[in-house]
C-alpha positions in Angstrom: -26.0 49.9 -3.5 -25.4 52.9 -5.8 -28.1 55.4 -6.9 -28.2 53.9 -10.4 -29.0 50.4 -9.1 -31.7 51.8 -6.8 -33.4 53.6 -9.8 -33.4 50.4 -11.8 -34.9 48.4 -8.9 -37.6 51.0 -8.4 -38.4 51.0 -12.1 -38.7 47.2 -12.0 -41.0 47.4 -9.0 -43.2 50.0 -10.7 -43.4 47.9 -13.9 -44.4 44.8 -11.8 -47.2 46.9 -10.1 -48.4 48.1 -13.5 -48.5 44.6 -14.8 -50.5 43.4 -11.8 -52.9 46.3 -12.3 -53.3 45.5 -16.0 -54.0 41.8 -15.1 -56.7 42.8 -12.7 -58.3 45.2 -15.2 -58.3 42.4 -17.8 -59.9 40.0 -15.2 -62.6 42.5 -14.3 -63.8 42.6 -17.9 -64.9 39.0 -17.5 -68.1 39.6 -15.6 -68.8 35.8 -15.0 -65.3 35.3 -13.6 -65.6 38.4 -11.4 -69.0 37.3 -10.0 -67.6 33.8 -9.4 -64.7 35.2 -7.5 -67.0 37.1 -5.2 -69.1 33.9 -4.7 -65.9 31.9 -3.9 -64.8 34.6 -1.4 -68.2 34.3 0.4 -67.9 30.5 0.4 -64.3 30.6 1.8 -65.4 33.0 4.5 -68.3 30.7 5.4 -65.8 27.7 5.5 -63.5 29.6 7.8 -66.3 30.8 10.2 -68.4 27.6 9.8 -68.2 26.5 13.5 -69.4 29.9 14.6 -72.3 30.6 12.2 -74.2 27.3 12.0 -77.7 27.9 13.2 -77.8 24.5 15.0 -75.4 21.8 16.1 -74.6 19.9 12.8 -74.2 16.7 14.7 -77.3 16.9 17.0 -80.0 14.5 15.7 -83.7 14.2 16.4 -85.4 11.2 14.9 -88.8 12.7 15.5 -87.9 15.3 12.8 -86.2 12.9 10.4 -86.6 13.9 6.7 -88.5 17.1 7.6 -88.9 19.2 4.4 -87.5 22.7 4.1 -89.3 25.3 6.2 -88.7 28.7 7.8 -87.3 27.0 10.9 -85.0 24.7 8.7 -84.5 26.4 5.3 -82.8 23.3 3.9 -84.9 20.7 5.8 -83.5 17.8 7.8 -81.8 14.6 6.9 -82.6 11.0 7.8 -81.3 11.5 11.3 -83.2 14.7 11.9 -80.1 16.9 11.7 -80.3 20.4 10.2 -79.0 20.2 6.6 -78.2 23.9 6.5 -75.9 23.6 9.5 -74.3 20.5 8.0 -73.8 22.1 4.6 -72.2 25.2 6.2 -69.8 23.0 8.2 -69.2 20.7 5.3 -67.8 23.6 3.3 -64.8 23.6 5.6 -64.1 19.9 4.8 -64.9 20.0 1.0 -63.0 23.2 0.2 -60.3 22.3 2.7 -59.6 19.0 1.1 -59.5 20.7 -2.3 -57.0 23.3 -1.2 -54.8 20.7 0.4 -55.0 18.4 -2.6 -54.1 21.2 -5.0 -51.3 22.3 -2.8 -49.8 18.8 -2.7 -50.3 18.1 -6.4 -49.2 21.5 -7.5 -46.1 21.8 -5.4 -44.8 18.3 -6.0 -45.7 18.4 -9.7 -44.0 21.8 -10.1 -40.8 20.6 -8.6 -40.5 17.4 -10.7 -41.6 19.3 -13.8 -38.9 21.8 -13.3 -36.3 19.1 -12.8 -37.5 17.1 -15.8 -37.7 20.0 -18.2 -34.4 21.7 -17.2 -32.0 18.7 -16.8 -33.5 16.5 -19.5 -31.6 13.3 -20.6 -32.1 10.3 -18.3 -33.7 12.3 -15.5 -36.4 13.5 -17.9 -36.8 10.0 -19.3 -37.4 8.4 -15.9 -39.8 11.1 -14.6 -41.8 11.1 -17.9 -42.2 7.3 -17.9 -43.5 7.4 -14.4 -45.8 10.3 -15.4 -47.1 8.3 -18.4 -47.9 5.3 -16.2 -49.9 7.5 -13.8 -51.7 9.3 -16.6 -52.8 6.0 -18.0 -55.3 5.8 -15.1 -58.3 8.0 -14.9 -57.9 10.5 -12.1 -60.9 9.2 -10.1 -59.8 5.6 -10.5 -56.2 6.4 -9.4 -57.6 8.3 -6.3 -59.8 5.3 -5.4 -56.7 3.0 -5.7 -54.7 5.3 -3.4 -57.4 5.6 -0.9 -57.7 1.8 -0.8 -54.0 1.6 0.1 -53.8 4.6 2.5 -57.2 4.1 4.1 -60.2 6.4 4.4 -60.2 9.7 6.3 -59.8 13.4 5.7 -56.0 13.5 5.4 -55.8 10.3 3.3 -58.4 11.6 0.9 -56.5 14.9 0.5 -53.2 13.1 -0.1 -54.8 10.6 -2.5 -56.5 13.2 -4.6 -53.4 15.4 -4.6 -51.2 12.5 -5.8 -53.6 11.8 -8.6 -53.1 15.4 -9.9 -49.3 15.3 -9.8 -48.7 13.9 -13.3 -50.8 16.7 -15.0 -48.7 19.3 -13.2 -45.4 17.6 -14.2 -46.4 17.5 -17.8 -47.6 21.1 -17.8 -44.5 22.4 -16.1 -42.1 20.4 -18.2 -43.6 21.8 -21.4 -43.3 25.4 -20.1 -39.7 24.9 -18.9 -38.7 23.5 -22.4 -39.9 26.8 -23.9 -38.4 29.1 -21.3 -35.0 27.5 -21.1 -34.2 28.3 -24.7 -34.7 32.0 -24.2 -31.7 34.3 -24.5 -31.7 35.4 -20.9 -31.5 31.8 -19.7 -28.7 31.0 -22.1 -26.9 34.2 -21.0 -27.1 33.1 -17.4 -25.6 29.8 -18.2 -22.7 31.4 -20.2 -21.7 33.7 -17.3 -21.6 30.7 -15.0 -24.7 30.9 -12.9 -25.6 27.7 -11.1 -28.6 25.6 -12.1 -30.5 26.3 -8.9 -30.2 30.0 -9.4 -31.3 29.8 -13.0 -34.3 27.6 -12.2 -35.6 29.8 -9.3 -34.6 33.2 -10.6 -35.3 33.0 -14.3 -37.4 29.9 -15.1 -39.8 29.5 -12.2 -41.2 33.1 -12.3 -42.0 32.6 -16.0 -43.9 29.3 -15.6 -45.7 29.9 -12.4 -48.7 31.8 -13.9 -50.0 28.9 -16.0 -49.5 26.5 -13.0 -51.7 28.9 -10.9 -54.4 28.9 -13.5 -54.3 25.1 -13.7 -54.6 25.0 -9.9 -57.7 27.1 -10.1 -59.3 24.7 -12.5 -58.2 21.7 -10.4 -59.8 23.2 -7.3 -63.2 22.5 -8.8 -62.1 19.1 -10.1 -60.7 18.0 -6.7 -63.9 19.0 -5.0 -65.8 16.7 -7.4 -63.3 13.8 -7.0 -63.3 14.2 -3.2 -67.1 14.3 -3.2 -67.2 11.2 -5.4 -65.0 9.4 -3.0 -67.3 10.5 -0.1 -70.4 9.3 -2.1 -68.7 5.9 -2.6 -68.0 5.6 1.1 -64.2 6.0 0.6 -63.8 9.6 1.6 -64.5 11.5 4.8 -66.6 9.2 7.0 -69.9 10.0 8.7 -71.0 11.8 10.8 -68.5 14.4 9.4 -70.7 16.5 7.1 -68.6 16.5 3.9 -70.8 17.3 0.9 -70.2 14.1 -1.0 -70.6 12.0 2.2 -74.0 13.8 2.8 -75.2 12.8 -0.7 -74.0 9.2 -0.3 -75.8 8.8 3.0 -79.0 10.4 1.7 -79.2 8.8 -1.8 -81.7 6.3 -0.5 -84.2 9.1 0.0 -83.6 10.8 -3.3 -87.2 10.3 -4.6 -89.1 10.5 -1.2 -87.1 13.4 0.3 -85.0 15.0 -2.5 -83.9 17.9 -0.3 -81.5 15.6 1.5 -79.2 15.4 -1.5 -80.3 18.4 -3.6 -78.7 21.1 -1.3 -75.3 19.4 -0.8 -75.2 18.7 -4.5 -76.1 22.3 -5.4 -73.2 23.6 -3.3 -70.8 21.1 -5.0 -72.1 22.3 -8.4 -71.8 26.0 -7.6 -68.3 25.8 -6.0 -66.9 23.7 -8.9 -68.4 25.9 -11.5 -67.2 29.1 -9.8 -63.6 27.7 -9.7 -63.7 26.9 -13.4 -65.0 30.3 -14.3 -62.4 32.0 -12.2 -59.8 29.8 -13.9 -61.0 31.0 -17.3 -60.8 34.6 -16.1 -57.3 34.2 -14.9 -56.2 32.4 -18.0 -57.5 35.2 -20.2 -56.0 37.9 -18.0 -52.6 36.4 -17.8 -52.4 35.4 -21.5 -50.4 38.0 -23.4 -52.1 37.1 -26.6 -55.5 38.2 -25.3 -56.4 41.7 -26.5 -58.8 43.4 -24.1 -59.9 47.0 -24.3 -58.9 47.9 -20.8 -59.3 51.6 -21.5 -63.1 51.1 -21.1 -62.5 50.2 -17.5 -61.8 53.0 -15.0 -58.4 52.9 -13.4 
């Protein structure tokens, strides 16, 4: 590698660092998104450390203390089996957030691959993929997830796979639209003219230019998949008791909604906060990555 090439590579790396720095500065100007990011960081740390920071055994029940209201000893109260709700909410964060991450990973990766293939190759390949996508999009996401769970069966892994599959069509449609825009750019046409292979063009030129909107969409869908997985748990089709998944906790405690509302209020509150924070962070990333957004970053200290 000659000196001229090394200089060019170093300039490209510097430009990339500056772009990342500018993106972070834009994101920081959105106070709601920044605060939500900090909240999500705390929730994720809680989920990772959940087995070590629960004040009590989440599975240990004491019927003598069933439906005990919140107190200093039990800040969130106790459920119908006398189990500590705070401990179960903390451990439940691992299952609820974990299912959401796995679902988005499945849906995003599979949808991205098929979207790239559909948008780049076009013709009959595009036609087949898009007709399958249209068929899947004709079902509401929750209904499709329920149908898939009915086929695969209940359980943590099956819920994650079912919810992930239900999000694939949206990623396919999004990625395909982005690829159709990018593949008409001059640098892609030039790569074709000089004889570069399709795989090289897709991964070297197209993928880096479509990945940002897909990441933003994934941030939105983190909140949505938490709601869908919780909905499946509420219906008894998700993670099964006594595993303390948030939706399952609400489903098992809904009978006591009026007599002991704390049984469902605290798991529901965590579902609301987590989903809302993911949506706000998604808004922040969208604005920060959108080149059309004009932000006065000079007001923020570098």
